[in-house]
N, C-alpha and C positions, 0 to 999 in steps of 0.2 A: 733316170736309171733305166737300163733297158733289160729285155729278156735275152735282162741283165740280169761297215759300208763297210770307261772304257772302263780299302782298294786304292791302289796308288798308281801313279804313272809308272814307276818302276817295276812293279810286279807285272803289270800288263804289257810293258815293253818287252819283257823277257819272254812272254808267251807269244805275242804276236806285235809287230810293230805298228800296224795300222788296222783301223776298221772301217771302211768304207761302207758303201751299200751292201756289201757282202762281207762275210767274215773270212778272211784270208791273209796269211802272213806276207808282208812285204819283202820282196827281193830287190836288191840294188839293181837298177837297170844296166845293161851291158852296153858298151859301145857308146857312152855318153861323149857328146862333144862339150868339152869344158869351156866355160867363159872365164869365171872366177870363183874362187871358193866363197861358199855362203858364210860370211862373218857378221852381217848386219841383220838383226831381227826386222821382220815386217812392221812390227808394232812400234813405230816411232813417229814422230810428227815433223821431222825436218824434211823439206823438200817434196818432190813428187814420189809417191810410193810406187815401187815397181816389185815385180815378183819374177823369180827365174822358174820357168815350166820345163820339165822334161817331156818332150813330145814322143810318144811311143812310136808313131808311124815312122818318122824320120830319124829317130834316135839322136836328137840334138836337144840343146837346151836354148829356149828362146826367152827373151825378156818382154814382159808386157806391163804397161802401166796398170795400176790396181784396178782402175774402174773397168778397163777393157777386160781384164782377167775375169772380174766377178761377173761381169755381164755374160761372158763366155760360159761361166759355169752354170749361171741361172738359166740361160738359154738351153743348156744341154741337159740339165738336171730336172727342171720344172715346166710343165706345159705352159705356154705363154698365155692361154686363155684362162689361167687361174686368176683368182682375185688379187688385187693390188697389194692388199696386206699380207697375203701368203707370199707373194713375190718379194716384198720387203723381208719378211722373216727368212726366206731362203737366201737373199743376198747377204743378211748378217750371218746366218749359220755358216755360209760358203767362206766368208771373210774370216771368221773365227777359226774355222777348220784350217784355212791357210796359214794362219799366225801359228796355231798349234803345230802344224807339220814343219813349218819353216824353223821353229825353235828345236824341233827334233833333229833336223837335217843340217845342222851347222857345219858338219865336216864334208857335206856333199856339195856338187857343183850346181845343185839346183835346190829350190825351196819346196817343190812340190811336183807330182807327175800329173799326166792328164788321164791315167788309167783308173777307171771307175771301180775296178775290182780291188785296188789297193788304196786309192785316194778319192778324189771326186772328178767327175767327167768334165771335160772343157771342149768347147767348140769355137771356131773363129766366127768372126761377125758375118763373113762371106758365106760360110757354110749354113749358118743359122738362117740368113736370108733365103738361101736356096731352098732350105727345107720349109720355110713359111709361105714362099711362093707369092702370090698376090697380095697377101697379108703382111707382107715383109715390113713395110714402113709402119703400119700399125702396131705390130708386136715389137719391133726394135725400139720404137718411141716409148711403149708401155713399160719394157724392162729397163731401158735406159733411165727413165724417170724413177722407178722403184729403186735402182742401184744408187742413184744420185741422192735420193731422198734419205737414205740412211748410211751414206758414205762415212766411213771410219768407226761406226758402231759396232761392237763386239759383245759376245756373251761371255760373262765371267762368273766364277765361284771363288769365293774368298779372295777376290781380287785378280784371279788369274784366269786368261783365256781358256776355255774348256774344249774337250774333244767333242766337237758339235756334230756328231754323226746324225744321219736322217735316212728316211727310206721312203718308198713310193706309197704303200697302203699298209696299214696294220690290219690285224684280225679284229679290230675293235677295242683292242687294249694293247698298248705297246709293251715291248719286253724290258726286262732288266738285264743290263750288261753282265751282271753276275750270273744270271741263269744261263745266258746263252754263250758269253765268251769266257766266263770264269774270272773276270776282272771287276772288282767292286768300284764303281764311280757313283758318289752319292747323289749326283744329278741325272744319271742315266738309270732311272728306276720305271717300273711300270705305272702308266696313267691310262685313264680311259680315254678312248678315241672313238666313239661310237659312231660318228659321222662317216667312218671308212666304210662301213657296211652299207653305205648308199652308193659307193662307187661302181660304175659299170664293170670294172675290172677286179672287183672284190673276190670273186670265185673264179677258179680256172680248173680245168679237168685235164688230166694227162693219162694217156693210156699206152700199156706196153704188152707185147706178147710175152709168153714165158721165156722164149729164147733171147729176145730183146733184153729183157729185164736181168736175165742171167749174166749176159754179156756185159751190160753197162755197170753191174754190182759185182763183177767177178773179183776185183781187187778187195772187196769188203767181206765176202763170205765164201765158204765152200758149200755148194749147192748139193742137197741130197733130198730124197723122199718126194713126197707129193707137193706140187706147186701151191696148193691152197694152204699148206702148213709153213711156207717160207717164212710169213711174218707172224710175230706174235705179240707178246705185252708191250705196251707203250707207256713211257713215263714222260709226262708233260710239264712244262712250266705252268705258272699260275695263269699266264695269258693263252696258253694253248699250244705253244711251239712244241715240237717233238724234241725232248733231250735225248732219249734213247729209245729204240725200238729193237725188239728181238728179231734178229734176221738170221734164220737157220741156226738157232740156239746161241747167238753171239749177241750181246748187246752193242748196239751200233748207233752212233749219234745222228740225230735228225739232220744235222747240217751236212754230214757225210752223204746221206741218201739224197739230200736236195742238190748238192753239187753234181753227184754222179748221174742224176736223172734229170738235171737242168729244170728243177721245179721252181715255181716262182717264190716260194717261201718254204720254210721247214715246219709250217703249221698245216698239218694235213692229215687225211684219213686215207686208208687203203683197203680195197676189197678186192676179191677175186671171183670172177664168174666168166662163163663162156671162154675159158682158155686164155683170159687176159686179166692184167692187173690194171685197176682204175684208182688213181690217186686224185682226191678232191682236196684242193689247195686254197687256203684262206689268205689273203694279203699278198703283197709284193715286196720283197726285201727282207733284211735281217729283223726288222721290226723294232730296233732300238733308236732312242731319240725321237727327233721330229717326224711325224707323219706328214708327207707332203700332201696328200689328199685330205687329211685331217686338218692341215693348217688352212687349205682352202675352204673346207666346210666351216671352220670356225670364223673365217674372215666373212663368209657369205651370212653368218648369224650375227655380223656386227663387231666382231672381236678385232682389236688392233694387232699389229705385228708384235708389240711387247708382250700382249697378254697371251699370245700364241706361244711365243718362245718360253715365257715363264711357266706356261702349262706343261710342255714337253721337256724342259730341262729344269727340274725342280731345284729350288733353292738358289736360282741363278739371278744374276742382274744384268741389265744392258747399259753399257758404258760407252 
């Protein structure tokens, strides 16, 4: 996920169709090159599993065998230098998410898109190898082995594949889907993830001049008065994400502020001095589900992929 995802499925689907690494509503891609209608769920055991992926750049649907697709997701979504057990956990989360989305998209020409803002990221083997440079052979083998070792495994809750969202780095405690997105999923609740605070990318700072901030937030508020008084009371979730912040007298969602200012997360503090606003941001991503850095930290502490997944997706089983 780059600087750069759910209580019932019906309720949340009405509010927003997907939640990938960022919280944004899905819109059907335009200009899709049709292959066939998607009528066969991915979660079957007959023949080689394939998946139809809408490629945003070319506006076409391409068919991949499942191993290559999951490889491409893991290569795009998680640093290849992360621990093997974390990579396995990521592969299972990616596969489960693909099943979930395929089951949603039965009337579409595709199972899933490659847009990380609405689904999960995907890269080709060729682009991954180019990114890795001289370490390409090592990283390709490492990720390929991780993917193959957990092939076909999925995360279930009451026997059903879950909405297995994930994010880069939590604030030290993951978020509840109910708090952040308004949809109650029993398995997407707040859990401790203290290892995230050790990430070199845990904290980020974003600075804005008064004019720049007014421009970027112009659709959210009518600005008046002194700049130091623009922001007021903050209401936070249990884990620290800003649910609402008073912006020029109006309660505004933290996610709206995050999106408009392109902050790494909605867990932030804001201060004003020397004619500029300073945002101190904790974590990276929406904070719901599995923390990728947290998974890496747990793996480094000797935890298995199954222990990692059961920690972040409460009450779930790996099947």
